[in-house]
N, CA and C atoms as a LAMMPS dump frame, in Angstrom:
ITEM: TIMESTEP
0
ITEM: NUMBER OF ATOMS
429
ITEM: BOX BOUNDS ff ff ff
-5.0000000000000000e+02 5.0000000000000000e+02
-5.0000000000000000e+02 5.0000000000000000e+02
-5.0000000000000000e+02 5.0000000000000000e+02
ITEM: ATOMS id mol type element x y z
1 1 1 N -379.57 37.005 -314.206
2 1 2 C -380.523 35.751 -314.675
3 1 3 C -379.737 34.699 -314.306
4 2 1 N -380.311 33.548 -313.973
5 2 2 C -379.317 32.316 -313.634
6 2 3 C -379.215 31.471 -314.645
7 3 1 N -378.46 30.698 -314.849
8 3 2 C -378.144 30.346 -315.788
9 3 3 C -378.979 29.054 -315.978
10 4 1 N -379.916 28.241 -316.546
11 4 2 C -380.441 27.052 -316.769
12 4 3 C -379.59 26.314 -317.808
13 5 1 N -378.553 26.336 -318.789
14 5 2 C -378.756 25.456 -319.745
15 5 3 C -377.99 23.943 -319.459
16 6 1 N -377.811 23.786 -317.82
17 6 2 C -377.532 22.534 -317.777
18 6 3 C -378.489 21.865 -317.456
19 7 1 N -379.633 22.313 -316.926
20 7 2 C -380.989 22.037 -316.583
21 7 3 C -381.7 21.163 -317.469
22 8 1 N -382.306 20.013 -316.87
23 8 2 C -382.99 18.988 -317.887
24 8 3 C -384.58 19.686 -318.067
25 9 1 N -384.889 19.543 -318.929
26 9 2 C -386.54 19.749 -319.083
27 9 3 C -387.567 18.788 -318.863
28 10 1 N -388.227 19.38 -317.926
29 10 2 C -389.305 18.248 -317.217
30 10 3 C -390.439 19.308 -317.047
31 11 1 N -391.647 17.959 -317.076
32 11 2 C -392.881 18.686 -316.893
33 11 3 C -393.365 19.454 -315.782
34 12 1 N -393.403 20.814 -315.745
35 12 2 C -393.542 21.652 -314.661
36 12 3 C -395.251 22.109 -314.479
37 13 1 N -395.626 22.501 -313.077
38 13 2 C -397.039 22.971 -312.837
39 13 3 C -396.782 23.778 -311.942
40 14 1 N -397.44 24.868 -311.646
41 14 2 C -397.4 25.498 -310.156
42 14 3 C -398.694 26.361 -310.095
43 15 1 N -399.622 26.184 -309.014
44 15 2 C -400.961 26.675 -308.518
45 15 3 C -400.555 27.58 -307.626
46 16 1 N -401.215 28.922 -308.054
47 16 2 C -401.406 30.147 -307.426
48 16 3 C -402.964 30.407 -306.769
49 17 1 N -402.623 31.227 -305.74
50 17 2 C -403.987 31.796 -304.756
51 17 3 C -404.181 33.051 -304.781
52 18 1 N -405.088 33.827 -305.5
53 18 2 C -405.411 35.242 -304.843
54 18 3 C -406.652 35.123 -304.189
55 19 1 N -406.875 35.993 -303.044
56 19 2 C -408.242 36.082 -302.761
57 19 3 C -408.54 37.739 -302.084
58 20 1 N -409.807 37.778 -302.554
59 20 2 C -410.458 39.007 -302.601
60 20 3 C -411.53 38.949 -301.46
61 21 1 N -411.315 40.503 -300.688
62 21 2 C -412.804 40.249 -299.675
63 21 3 C -413.473 41.525 -300.194
64 22 1 N -414.94 41.486 -300.3
65 22 2 C -415.624 42.186 -300.486
66 22 3 C -416.61 42.471 -299.529
67 23 1 N -418.161 43.349 -300.079
68 23 2 C -419.38 43.265 -299.568
69 23 3 C -419.932 42.127 -300.481
70 24 1 N -420.859 40.966 -299.332
71 24 2 C -421.641 40.148 -300.464
72 24 3 C -422.531 40.84 -301.193
73 25 1 N -423.021 41.85 -301.373
74 25 2 C -423.648 42.893 -302.525
75 25 3 C -422.76 42.834 -303.705
76 26 1 N -421.289 43.222 -303.453
77 26 2 C -420.488 43.352 -304.391
78 26 3 C -420.539 42.026 -305.163
79 27 1 N -420.417 40.991 -304.388
80 27 2 C -420.004 39.382 -304.998
81 27 3 C -421.403 39.38 -305.787
82 28 1 N -422.636 39.656 -305.441
83 28 2 C -423.584 39.441 -306.093
84 28 3 C -423.648 39.676 -307.532
85 29 1 N -423.176 41.089 -307.598
86 29 2 C -423.071 41.992 -308.628
87 29 3 C -421.721 41.207 -309.709
88 30 1 N -421.109 40.663 -309.145
89 30 2 C -420.132 39.723 -310.212
90 30 3 C -420.709 38.428 -310.329
91 31 1 N -421.196 37.594 -309.241
92 31 2 C -422.362 36.435 -309.993
93 31 3 C -423.362 36.786 -310.952
94 32 1 N -423.951 38.044 -310.917
95 32 2 C -424.867 38.035 -312.221
96 32 3 C -424.445 38.232 -313.559
97 33 1 N -423.019 38.761 -313.407
98 33 2 C -422.325 39.393 -314.633
99 33 3 C -423.295 40.512 -314.741
100 34 1 N -423.478 41.504 -314.04
101 34 2 C -424.119 42.858 -314.394
102 34 3 C -423.221 44.563 -314.012
103 35 1 N -421.795 44 -313.616
104 35 2 C -421.331 45.095 -312.942
105 35 3 C -421.03 46.077 -314.168
106 36 1 N -420.912 47.453 -314.354
107 36 2 C -421.092 48.161 -314.788
108 36 3 C -419.662 48.184 -315.684
109 37 1 N -418.944 47.752 -315.712
110 37 2 C -417.662 47.153 -316.799
111 37 3 C -417.98 46.067 -317.489
112 38 1 N -418.823 45.135 -317.066
113 38 2 C -419.28 44.015 -317.853
114 38 3 C -419.328 42.814 -317.118
115 39 1 N -418.842 41.675 -317.646
116 39 2 C -418.488 39.998 -317.325
117 39 3 C -417.198 40.468 -316.738
118 40 1 N -416.925 40.819 -315.097
119 40 2 C -416.151 40.694 -314.145
120 40 3 C -415.146 39.346 -314.654
121 41 1 N -415.665 38.286 -314.318
122 41 2 C -414.897 36.804 -314.09
123 41 3 C -414.364 36.618 -315.535
124 42 1 N -415.088 36.91 -316.762
125 42 2 C -414.687 36.39 -318.196
126 42 3 C -413.208 37.273 -318.312
127 43 1 N -413.928 38.752 -317.72
128 43 2 C -412.328 39.765 -318.169
129 43 3 C -411.257 38.963 -317.59
130 44 1 N -411.124 38.919 -316.168
131 44 2 C -410.283 38.55 -315.142
132 44 3 C -409.422 37.357 -315.593
133 45 1 N -410.495 36.307 -316.311
134 45 2 C -409.462 35.301 -316.803
135 45 3 C -408.744 35.303 -317.576
136 46 1 N -409.444 36.244 -318.678
137 46 2 C -408.197 36.69 -319.891
138 46 3 C -407.472 37.554 -319.453
139 47 1 N -407.172 38.333 -318.11
140 47 2 C -406.34 39.003 -317.621
141 47 3 C -405.257 38.361 -316.986
142 48 1 N -405.532 37.315 -316.334
143 48 2 C -404.576 36.51 -315.989
144 48 3 C -404.266 35.428 -316.897
145 49 1 N -404.342 35.28 -317.542
146 49 2 C -404.091 34.28 -319.08
147 49 3 C -402.761 34.768 -319.627
148 50 1 N -403.318 36.038 -320.191
149 50 2 C -402.415 37.221 -320.723
150 50 3 C -401.236 37.549 -320.03
151 51 1 N -401.389 37.847 -318.377
152 51 2 C -399.991 38.166 -317.621
153 51 3 C -399.516 37.141 -317.411
154 52 1 N -399.723 35.459 -317.363
155 52 2 C -398.818 34.742 -317.688
156 52 3 C -397.985 34.594 -318.444
157 53 1 N -398.471 34.91 -319.57
158 53 2 C -397.358 34.687 -320.735
159 53 3 C -396.632 35.968 -320.704
160 54 1 N -397.145 36.891 -320.164
161 54 2 C -395.724 38.516 -320.464
162 54 3 C -395.042 38.207 -319.189
163 55 1 N -394.983 36.952 -318.057
164 55 2 C -394.373 37.431 -316.898
165 55 3 C -392.773 37.906 -317.227
166 56 1 N -392.157 37.699 -317.923
167 56 2 C -390.803 37.817 -318.314
168 56 3 C -390.592 39.219 -318.565
169 57 1 N -391.73 39.886 -319.211
170 57 2 C -391.751 41.123 -319.813
171 57 3 C -392.053 42.079 -318.291
172 58 1 N -392.773 41.298 -317.266
173 58 2 C -393.013 42.148 -315.973
174 58 3 C -392.035 41.716 -315.084
175 59 1 N -391.315 40.914 -314.857
176 59 2 C -390.453 40.158 -313.838
177 59 3 C -388.911 40.25 -314.385
178 60 1 N -388.193 41.063 -313.767
179 60 2 C -387.124 41.527 -314.697
180 60 3 C -385.976 40.22 -315.099
181 61 1 N -385.788 38.988 -314.007
182 61 2 C -385.109 38.23 -314.102
183 61 3 C -385.722 37.049 -314.097
184 62 1 N -386.965 36.721 -314.623
185 62 2 C -388.084 35.517 -315.144
186 62 3 C -387.562 35.163 -316.802
187 63 1 N -387.158 33.698 -316.8
188 63 2 C -386.673 33.459 -318.415
189 63 3 C -388.005 33.353 -319.034
190 64 1 N -388.18 33.482 -320.409
191 64 2 C -389.347 33.271 -321.144
192 64 3 C -389.255 31.826 -321.247
193 65 1 N -390.693 30.963 -321.136
194 65 2 C -390.869 29.841 -321.107
195 65 3 C -391.666 29.585 -321.865
196 66 1 N -391.989 28.625 -322.57
197 66 2 C -393.041 27.729 -323.553
198 66 3 C -394.312 27.333 -322.37
199 67 1 N -394.85 28.113 -322.152
200 67 2 C -396.255 27.678 -321.744
201 67 3 C -397.023 27.115 -322.209
202 68 1 N -397.386 25.73 -321.69
203 68 2 C -398.383 24.961 -322.335
204 68 3 C -399.683 24.987 -321.871
205 69 1 N -400.201 25.474 -320.8
206 69 2 C -401.704 25.481 -320.46
207 69 3 C -401.488 26.56 -319.631
208 70 1 N -402.647 27.324 -319.448
209 70 2 C -402.914 28.35 -318.534
210 70 3 C -404.584 28.287 -317.998
211 71 1 N -404.991 27.719 -316.733
212 71 2 C -406.145 27.881 -316.352
213 71 3 C -406.652 29.072 -315.079
214 72 1 N -407.373 29.886 -315.332
215 72 2 C -407.79 30.695 -314.332
216 72 3 C -408.904 30.609 -313.706
217 73 1 N -409.415 30.005 -312.474
218 73 2 C -410.701 29.687 -312.188
219 73 3 C -411.334 30.704 -310.73
220 74 1 N -412.281 30.355 -310.785
221 74 2 C -412.96 31.396 -309.507
222 74 3 C -413.519 30.679 -308.397
223 75 1 N -413.626 30.709 -307.245
224 75 2 C -414.829 30.394 -306.066
225 75 3 C -415.314 31.398 -305.519
226 76 1 N -416.626 31.673 -304.992
227 76 2 C -416.781 32.662 -303.869
228 76 3 C -417.617 31.875 -302.706
229 77 1 N -417.716 32.561 -301.902
230 77 2 C -418.164 32.28 -300.551
231 77 3 C -419.096 33.513 -300.276
232 78 1 N -420.349 33.708 -300.758
233 78 2 C -421.011 35.143 -300.493
234 78 3 C -421.039 35.211 -299.151
235 79 1 N -421.081 34.152 -298.19
236 79 2 C -421.102 34.388 -296.544
237 79 3 C -419.944 35.152 -296.118
238 80 1 N -418.895 35.03 -296.572
239 80 2 C -418.134 35.532 -296.217
240 80 3 C -417.315 36.82 -296.938
241 81 1 N -417.901 36.965 -298.141
242 81 2 C -417.872 38.021 -299.32
243 81 3 C -416.333 37.697 -299.768
244 82 1 N -416.141 36.718 -299.888
245 82 2 C -414.877 36.223 -300.514
246 82 3 C -414.715 36.019 -302.044
247 83 1 N -414.083 36.088 -302.696
248 83 2 C -413.726 35.88 -304.03
249 83 3 C -412.465 35.064 -304.217
250 84 1 N -412.118 33.953 -304.535
251 84 2 C -410.937 33.525 -305.125
252 84 3 C -410.43 32.742 -306.232
253 85 1 N -409.535 33.218 -306.563
254 85 2 C -408.947 33.406 -307.82
255 85 3 C -407.695 32.454 -308.094
256 86 1 N -407.79 30.935 -308.404
257 86 2 C -406.811 29.974 -308.532
258 86 3 C -406.229 30.219 -309.86
259 87 1 N -405.164 30.237 -310.164
260 87 2 C -404.109 30.116 -311.597
261 87 3 C -403.469 28.749 -311.549
262 88 1 N -403.715 28.372 -312.47
263 88 2 C -402.636 27.031 -312.871
264 88 3 C -401.851 26.964 -314.099
265 89 1 N -400.742 26.727 -313.631
266 89 2 C -399.524 27.413 -315.575
267 89 3 C -399.144 25.818 -315.541
268 90 1 N -398.604 25.687 -316.468
269 90 2 C -397.916 24.335 -316.992
270 90 3 C -397.215 24.503 -318.133
271 91 1 N -395.601 23.478 -317.938
272 91 2 C -394.697 24.063 -319.196
273 91 3 C -394.219 22.453 -319.126
274 92 1 N -393.358 22.33 -320.013
275 92 2 C -392.321 21.313 -320.422
276 92 3 C -390.78 21.985 -320.734
277 93 1 N -390.309 22.746 -319.244
278 93 2 C -389.028 23.197 -319.503
279 93 3 C -388.051 23.372 -318.702
280 94 1 N -387.136 24.318 -318.756
281 94 2 C -386.027 23.888 -317.804
282 94 3 C -386.288 24.759 -316.429
283 95 1 N -387.008 25.396 -316.418
284 95 2 C -387.402 26.363 -314.782
285 95 3 C -388.602 26.472 -314.82
286 96 1 N -388.786 26.849 -313.508
287 96 2 C -390.58 26.365 -313.212
288 96 3 C -391.584 27.909 -313.298
289 97 1 N -392.645 27.271 -313.49
290 97 2 C -393.628 28.343 -313.772
291 97 3 C -394.274 28.945 -312.538
292 98 1 N -393.87 29.029 -311.355
293 98 2 C -394.253 29.719 -310.271
294 98 3 C -394.885 31.051 -310.377
295 99 1 N -393.392 31.961 -310.89
296 99 2 C -393.599 33.58 -310.973
297 99 3 C -394.855 33.654 -311.914
298 100 1 N -395.225 32.276 -313.016
299 100 2 C -396.429 32.668 -314.087
300 100 3 C -397.728 32.955 -313.063
301 101 1 N -397.334 31.853 -312.848
302 101 2 C -398.729 31.67 -312.021
303 101 3 C -399.329 32.492 -310.872
304 102 1 N -398.12 32.986 -310.438
305 102 2 C -398.185 33.972 -309.111
306 102 3 C -398.993 35.335 -309.818
307 103 1 N -398.199 35.473 -310.82
308 103 2 C -398.745 36.692 -311.745
309 103 3 C -400.096 36.688 -312.523
310 104 1 N -400.132 35.469 -312.849
311 104 2 C -401.864 35.409 -313.378
312 104 3 C -402.45 35.645 -311.829
313 105 1 N -402.798 35.023 -311.248
314 105 2 C -403.596 35.047 -309.969
315 105 3 C -403.66 36.755 -309.804
316 106 1 N -402.363 37.656 -309.581
317 106 2 C -402.571 38.758 -308.581
318 106 3 C -403.066 39.731 -310.017
319 107 1 N -402.895 39.488 -311.048
320 107 2 C -403.562 40.42 -312.038
321 107 3 C -404.973 39.741 -312.216
322 108 1 N -405.16 38.876 -312.218
323 108 2 C -406.529 38.608 -312.219
324 108 3 C -407.804 39.272 -310.948
325 109 1 N -407.078 39.24 -310.015
326 109 2 C -407.058 39.769 -308.915
327 109 3 C -407.483 41.179 -308.923
328 110 1 N -406.397 41.818 -309.943
329 110 2 C -406.406 43.377 -309.959
330 110 3 C -407.463 44.006 -310.575
331 111 1 N -407.865 42.923 -311.764
332 111 2 C -408.876 43.161 -312.747
333 111 3 C -410.003 42.981 -312.238
334 112 1 N -410.134 42.07 -311.323
335 112 2 C -411.676 42.275 -310.671
336 112 3 C -412.017 43.361 -310.039
337 113 1 N -410.664 44.332 -309.194
338 113 2 C -410.948 45.045 -308.533
339 113 3 C -411.271 46.001 -309.746
340 114 1 N -410.385 46.373 -310.625
341 114 2 C -411.077 47.571 -311.667
342 114 3 C -412.342 47.29 -312.042
343 115 1 N -412.641 46.054 -312.241
344 115 2 C -414.259 46.161 -312.744
345 115 3 C -415.202 46.168 -311.818
346 116 1 N -414.971 46.352 -310.655
347 116 2 C -416.087 46.683 -309.371
348 116 3 C -415.554 47.546 -308.666
349 117 1 N -414.617 48.286 -309.378
350 117 2 C -414.431 49.596 -308.411
351 117 3 C -415.488 50.312 -308.103
352 118 1 N -416.313 50.652 -309.005
353 118 2 C -417.165 51.911 -309.05
354 118 3 C -418.438 51.181 -308.28
355 119 1 N -418.646 49.785 -308.17
356 119 2 C -419.783 49.435 -307.059
357 119 3 C -419.314 49.063 -305.616
358 120 1 N -417.846 49.129 -304.742
359 120 2 C -417.406 49.333 -304.009
360 120 3 C -415.558 49.424 -304.169
361 121 1 N -415.314 50.267 -303.35
362 121 2 C -414.037 50.931 -303.778
363 121 3 C -412.985 50.135 -302.842
364 122 1 N -413.606 49.626 -301.445
365 122 2 C -413.259 48.843 -300.409
366 122 3 C -412.64 47.49 -300.842
367 123 1 N -412.992 46.973 -302.037
368 123 2 C -412.366 45.799 -302.091
369 123 3 C -411.038 45.211 -301.606
370 124 1 N -410.605 44.567 -301.368
371 124 2 C -409.281 44.202 -300.929
372 124 3 C -408.874 42.912 -301.467
373 125 1 N -407.344 42.916 -301.878
374 125 2 C -406.884 42.025 -302.055
375 125 3 C -406.442 41.247 -300.862
376 126 1 N -406.856 40.434 -300.705
377 126 2 C -406.419 39.793 -299.192
378 126 3 C -404.808 39.244 -299.194
379 127 1 N -404.5 38.059 -300.185
380 127 2 C -403.511 37.628 -300.302
381 127 3 C -402.866 36.774 -301.766
382 128 1 N -402.171 36.819 -302.094
383 128 2 C -401.667 36.262 -303.071
384 128 3 C -400.3 35.358 -302.657
385 129 1 N -400.492 34.082 -302.966
386 129 2 C -399.474 33.072 -302.374
387 129 3 C -399.7 31.785 -303.553
388 130 1 N -398.185 30.99 -303.368
389 130 2 C -398.379 29.957 -304.004
390 130 3 C -398.737 28.781 -303.282
391 131 1 N -399.736 27.916 -304.06
392 131 2 C -400.311 27.126 -303.248
393 131 3 C -399.277 25.451 -303.512
394 132 1 N -398.793 25.418 -304.664
395 132 2 C -398.355 24.384 -305.011
396 132 3 C -397.491 24.44 -306.183
397 133 1 N -396.882 23.132 -306.279
398 133 2 C -395.704 23.18 -307.826
399 133 3 C -395.257 21.876 -307.801
400 134 1 N -395.026 21.578 -309.126
401 134 2 C -394.43 20.287 -308.7
402 134 3 C -393.313 20.106 -310.032
403 135 1 N -392.444 19.254 -310.127
404 135 2 C -391.637 19.306 -311.478
405 135 3 C -390.097 19.661 -311.24
406 136 1 N -388.898 19.383 -311.707
407 136 2 C -387.707 19.988 -311.52
408 136 3 C -387.18 19.302 -310.691
409 137 1 N -385.829 19.948 -310.633
410 137 2 C -384.978 19.074 -309.537
411 137 3 C -385.677 18.747 -307.923
412 138 1 N -386.199 20.118 -307.598
413 138 2 C -386.852 19.942 -305.946
414 138 3 C -387.919 19.395 -306.3
415 139 1 N -388.496 18.942 -307.155
416 139 2 C -389.943 17.833 -307.28
417 139 3 C -390.974 18.51 -306.944
418 140 1 N -391.727 18.005 -305.729
419 140 2 C -393.704 18.704 -305.581
420 140 3 C -393.763 19.048 -304.042
421 141 1 N -394.272 20.389 -304.272
422 141 2 C -394.26 21.462 -302.906
423 141 3 C -395.623 21.813 -302.916
424 142 1 N -396.306 21.218 -301.516
425 142 2 C -397.494 22.061 -301.338
426 142 3 C -397.773 23.024 -300.057
427 143 1 N -398.513 23.784 -300.126
428 143 2 C -398.53 24.949 -299.198
429 143 3 C -399.044 24.414 -298.097
């Protein structure tokens, strides 16, 4: 684990994105909130928040951080059959929250898959990526 003792605490934020691809009919089920397992987006949002908070338990060399905020939001494009998951994580600490944001987005996407697999097994998690980060010595970065 990297020693961050000498680093300054700064306001830090990271935004990650996961994209799921599916049939438009499956996306309609998600929109209506009547999937066999219930409210897909509500459960996925909660799963993403919990995942951000538990990142150091999942990724061996991540520091436990004082997370000050986690937002998980969704956008869909029915024509393309895509659902985007955006996770935004904030802290005031000595190291960044990129891994927390990526973990939140990935787990929220996995939760969507779990909740709609009875409707469509072919749902694909197409990408998980860091979109933006700010704070710390390296400053601001945007994809």
